[in-house]
matplotlib code that plots the C-alpha trace (Angstrom):
import matplotlib.pyplot as plt

x = [99.0, 102.1, 104.2, 106.0, 107.0, 108.0, 108.9, 107.3, 109.2, 112.4, 112.2, 111.7, 114.7, 116.7, 115.7, 116.5, 120.0, 120.3, 123.9, 125.3, 124.0, 126.4, 125.4, 127.6, 128.0, 128.4, 127.2, 123.9, 123.1, 119.4, 117.1, 113.8, 113.4, 115.5, 118.6, 121.0, 124.0, 123.3, 122.1, 121.5, 123.9, 123.4, 126.5, 128.1, 126.4, 123.3, 121.6, 117.9, 115.5, 112.6, 109.5, 108.7, 106.0, 105.7, 107.7, 110.8, 112.9, 115.3, 118.6, 119.0, 122.5, 121.5, 118.4, 118.0, 117.7, 114.5, 114.1, 110.6, 107.3, 107.0, 104.0, 102.5, 105.0, 108.0, 110.9, 114.5, 117.4, 120.9, 123.3, 126.5, 128.7, 126.7, 128.4, 127.9, 127.0, 124.8, 121.3, 118.6, 115.3, 112.2, 109.7, 106.3, 104.4, 100.7, 99.4, 102.2, 102.0, 105.8, 108.2, 111.8, 114.7, 117.6, 121.0, 123.1, 120.9, 121.3, 118.2, 119.0, 115.6, 112.1, 109.0, 105.3, 103.2, 99.7, 98.1, 94.9, 91.4, 89.0, 87.6, 91.1, 93.4, 97.1, 98.2, 100.5, 103.4, 106.8, 107.1, 110.1, 110.3, 109.0, 109.5, 111.0, 110.0, 111.0, 107.9, 104.8, 101.1, 98.5, 96.5, 93.7, 93.4, 95.1, 97.2, 100.9, 103.1, 106.6, 109.4, 107.2, 108.3, 105.8, 105.2, 102.3, 101.1, 97.8, 99.5, 100.3, 103.4, 105.4, 105.4, 105.6, 102.4, 101.2, 101.3, 98.8, 96.1, 92.9, 94.4, 94.6, 95.6, 94.0, 96.2, 99.6, 102.0, 102.4, 105.6, 106.9, 108.5, 112.0, 112.0, 110.6, 113.6, 116.1, 114.4, 114.2, 118.0, 118.7, 116.7, 116.9, 114.5, 114.2, 114.9, 112.4, 109.6, 107.8, 104.4, 103.2, 99.7, 98.0]
y = [57.3, 55.6, 53.1, 50.7, 47.4, 48.6, 45.1, 42.6, 39.3, 41.2, 43.1, 39.8, 38.4, 41.4, 40.6, 36.9, 37.6, 40.1, 40.4, 39.6, 42.9, 45.8, 49.4, 51.6, 55.3, 58.1, 61.6, 61.8, 63.7, 64.5, 63.3, 64.3, 61.4, 58.6, 57.2, 59.8, 58.3, 54.7, 51.7, 48.0, 45.8, 42.1, 39.9, 38.8, 35.6, 36.2, 39.0, 39.5, 38.7, 41.1, 39.7, 41.4, 40.2, 37.0, 35.1, 37.2, 38.4, 41.4, 40.7, 43.3, 44.2, 47.0, 48.9, 52.5, 52.7, 54.6, 55.3, 56.4, 55.8, 57.8, 60.2, 61.6, 63.8, 62.1, 60.7, 59.5, 59.6, 58.5, 57.0, 57.7, 54.6, 52.9, 52.0, 54.9, 52.4, 49.3, 48.4, 50.7, 49.1, 50.8, 48.9, 50.4, 48.6, 49.7, 48.1, 49.9, 53.1, 53.1, 53.4, 52.2, 52.8, 50.3, 50.7, 47.6, 46.0, 48.9, 50.9, 54.6, 56.2, 55.6, 57.8, 57.6, 57.6, 58.3, 55.8, 55.2, 54.8, 51.8, 53.6, 54.4, 51.7, 51.6, 48.6, 46.0, 44.2, 45.2, 48.0, 49.6, 53.4, 54.4, 58.1, 60.8, 64.5, 67.1, 69.1, 67.3, 68.2, 65.4, 65.8, 63.7, 65.6, 68.9, 68.5, 69.2, 66.1, 67.3, 64.8, 62.3, 58.7, 57.0, 53.3, 52.4, 53.5, 54.7, 57.3, 55.7, 57.3, 58.1, 61.9, 64.6, 65.2, 66.9, 63.7, 64.2, 62.3, 61.8, 62.3, 59.8, 59.7, 58.6, 55.4, 57.2, 57.0, 60.4, 61.1, 64.2, 66.8, 66.7, 62.9, 63.0, 65.1, 62.7, 59.7, 61.4, 62.0, 58.4, 56.5, 56.1, 54.9, 51.1, 50.9, 48.6, 49.6, 46.9, 47.6, 45.1, 44.8, 42.9]
z = [107.3, 108.7, 106.8, 109.1, 107.4, 104.0, 102.6, 105.0, 104.4, 103.6, 106.9, 108.6, 106.9, 108.1, 111.7, 111.3, 110.0, 113.0, 114.1, 110.7, 109.2, 109.2, 109.4, 107.3, 108.1, 105.5, 104.8, 103.0, 99.8, 100.3, 103.0, 104.6, 107.1, 108.5, 106.9, 108.2, 106.6, 107.6, 105.7, 106.5, 104.5, 103.8, 104.3, 101.1, 99.8, 102.0, 100.2, 100.6, 97.8, 97.2, 95.5, 92.1, 89.6, 87.7, 90.3, 89.8, 92.7, 93.1, 94.9, 97.6, 98.9, 101.2, 102.4, 103.6, 107.4, 107.6, 111.4, 111.6, 109.9, 106.6, 106.2, 103.0, 101.3, 102.9, 101.0, 101.6, 99.1, 100.0, 97.4, 99.3, 99.4, 96.7, 93.3, 90.8, 88.1, 87.9, 86.9, 88.2, 89.2, 90.6, 92.7, 93.5, 96.4, 96.1, 99.3, 101.3, 99.2, 98.8, 95.9, 96.3, 93.9, 93.7, 92.0, 91.7, 94.4, 96.9, 97.8, 97.2, 97.4, 98.9, 99.0, 100.0, 96.8, 95.4, 93.0, 91.1, 92.4, 91.9, 88.8, 87.4, 89.0, 88.6, 86.6, 88.1, 86.4, 85.1, 82.6, 80.8, 80.9, 77.5, 77.6, 79.9, 80.1, 82.6, 81.8, 80.5, 80.3, 80.2, 77.0, 78.5, 81.9, 81.0, 84.1, 84.7, 85.1, 86.1, 85.7, 83.9, 83.3, 81.0, 81.7, 79.4, 75.9, 77.4, 79.6, 83.0, 84.4, 87.5, 88.0, 90.6, 92.6, 95.8, 97.9, 100.6, 102.5, 100.6, 97.2, 94.3, 90.7, 87.4, 87.4, 87.6, 90.5, 92.1, 94.1, 95.9, 93.6, 95.0, 94.9, 91.3, 90.2, 91.9, 90.3, 86.9, 86.9, 88.0, 85.3, 81.6, 78.9, 79.1, 82.8, 84.5, 86.9, 88.8, 90.3, 92.8, 94.2, 97.0]

ax = plt.figure().add_subplot(projection="3d")
ax.plot(x, y, z, "-o")
ax.set_aspect("equal")
plt.show()
């Protein structure tokens, strides 16, 4: 599986703005693909708007420069040059199988995900993080869920998984272990996670 256009219309908007986009250079903190210290920045006053749910949009100030298609198990994390404070938003794109983490409108992390099957689908909508646990075991499936971020009262969560081709979850969002740890350390209870579908 290869993930090319992560955000569709937003990527098109980047292309339209073209020469007005600056690429900032800095050292990275943790990276497995792409974004070796560069990011695409929108000009002030011309920020991108990323569709969320319910007609809402997320103002995007910069995106990670992911230079090659991401494969199962890949992730990128780079928050160098991004404000240390600001609202954190997580956006899960089910059709593209990608999660993106934004702080103060700057994308700081992205990873390929697993999600639920037709029999146990992942819900769409915007959910506050209800609970965090570094080590958690599902009482329903007797399965380990490291770095668990609970989104619903019936157990849907983001958690570390072996993200590989042919795998799925029981409605949760599975992310690579190293990415799950970075995400866990970035978010707090009450932070919002938006899951978008087709």
